C-alpha positions as semicolon CSV with decimal commas, in nm:
position;residue;x (nm);y (nm);z (nm)
1;X;0,392;-0,697;0,185
2;X;0,267;-0,681;-0,173
3;X;0,583;-0,505;-0,289
4;X;0,781;-0,813;-0,174
5;X;0,577;-1,065;-0,377
6;X;0,388;-1,082;-0,704
7;X;0,109;-0,839;-0,616
8;X;-0,159;-1,013;-0,824
9;X;-0,088;-1,350;-0,663
10;X;-0,068;-1,189;-0,318
11;X;-0,408;-1,023;-0,356
12;X;-0,563;-1,344;-0,490
13;X;-0,425;-1,554;-0,206
14;X;-0,537;-1,310;0,062
15;X;-0,884;-1,295;-0,096
16;X;-0,901;-1,676;-0,079
17;X;-0,812;-1,673;0,291
18;X;-1,077;-1,421;0,399
19;X;-1,392;-1,587;0,525
20;X;-1,733;-1,462;0,407
21;X;-1,805;-1,135;0,585
22;X;-1,435;-1,097;0,676
23;X;-1,210;-0,803;0,593
24;X;-0,847;-0,778;0,487
25;X;-0,638;-0,460;0,490
26;X;-0,303;-0,384;0,330
27;X;-0,052;-0,105;0,368
28;X;0,200;-0,113;0,087
29;X;0,447;0,086;-0,115
30;X;0,415;0,194;-0,479
31;X;0,578;0,446;-0,708
32;X;0,402;0,777;-0,769
33;X;0,178;0,804;-1,076
34;X;0,089;1,171;-1,075
35;X;0,117;1,510;-0,910
36;X;-0,087;1,417;-0,601
37;X;0,127;1,108;-0,543
38;X;0,445;1,317;-0,570
39;X;0,300;1,567;-0,321
40;X;0,245;1,278;-0,078
41;X;0,606;1,165;-0,127
42;X;0,739;1,515;-0,055
43;X;0,508;1,558;0,246
44;X;0,624;1,224;0,386
45;X;0,989;1,320;0,337
46;X;0,938;1,653;0,515
47;X;0,745;1,494;0,801
48;X;1,022;1,237;0,848
49;X;1,282;1,515;0,868
50;X;1,079;1,713;1,119
51;X;1,014;1,408;1,337
52;X;1,384;1,317;1,319
53;X;1,474;1,667;1,436
54;X;1,241;1,621;1,732
55;X;1,410;1,297;1,833
56;X;1,157;1,055;1,681
57;X;1,374;0,825;1,474
58;X;1,281;0,472;1,387
59;X;1,464;0,219;1,177
60;X;1,375;-0,142;1,126
61;X;1,591;-0,428;1,012
62;X;1,350;-0,561;0,750
63;X;1,501;-0,619;0,407
64;X;1,436;-0,331;0,172
65;X;1,329;-0,396;-0,185
66;X;1,335;-0,065;-0,364
67;X;1,192;0,072;-0,584
68;X;0,846;-0,083;-0,560
69;X;0,758;-0,270;-0,880
70;X;0,422;-0,100;-0,944
71;X;0,287;0,254;-0,957
72;X;-0,008;0,377;-0,753
73;X;-0,228;0,367;-1,064
74;X;-0,122;0,010;-1,144
75;X;-0,179;-0,101;-0,784
76;X;-0,525;0,056;-0,777
77;X;-0,619;-0,113;-1,106
78;X;-0,491;-0,445;-0,975
79;X;-0,690;-0,409;-0,651
80;X;-1,003;-0,321;-0,850
81;X;-0,965;-0,628;-1,071
82;X;-0,875;-0,879;-0,798
83;X;-1,090;-0,746;-0,514
84;X;-1,397;-0,574;-0,661
85;X;-1,532;-0,312;-0,426
86;X;-1,199;-0,264;-0,244
87;X;-1,124;0,081;-0,106
88;X;-0,789;0,219;-0,223
89;X;-0,632;0,510;-0,040
90;X;-0,311;0,703;-0,080
91;X;-0,093;0,795;0,217
92;X;0,238;0,971;0,274
93;X;0,578;0,848;0,158
94;X;0,491;0,607;-0,126
95;X;0,228;0,429;0,085
96;X;-0,120;0,315;-0,007
97;X;-0,396;0,125;0,170
98;X;-0,636;-0,135;0,038
99;X;-0,934;-0,251;0,245
100;X;-1,162;-0,524;0,112
101;X;-1,448;-0,721;0,265
102;X;-1,561;-1,054;0,126
103;X;-1,937;-1,055;0,073
104;X;-2,117;-1,246;0,347
105;X;-2,317;-1,465;0,112
């Protein structure tokens, strides 16, 4: 959802809503920032084509805002600054994950 809103404000608001000891996780979209990111984009494209050929096709009716406003590098830096200690991961097809736990104390 962060690619649909101001990412900084979205991260801040979600951090406010997590209770001490709680965890929040995001799956979002960002533009590639380097060779590894581009490899993930290509791999995601190829996987989608293969799955489509096997009859696995899925389309949702959610509004599409493309391209994403931030790059992977920018999103990681933003997560690091707004949610210290967050785990940032890259996935296929422009996707990333952020997992953050609010300290219990």
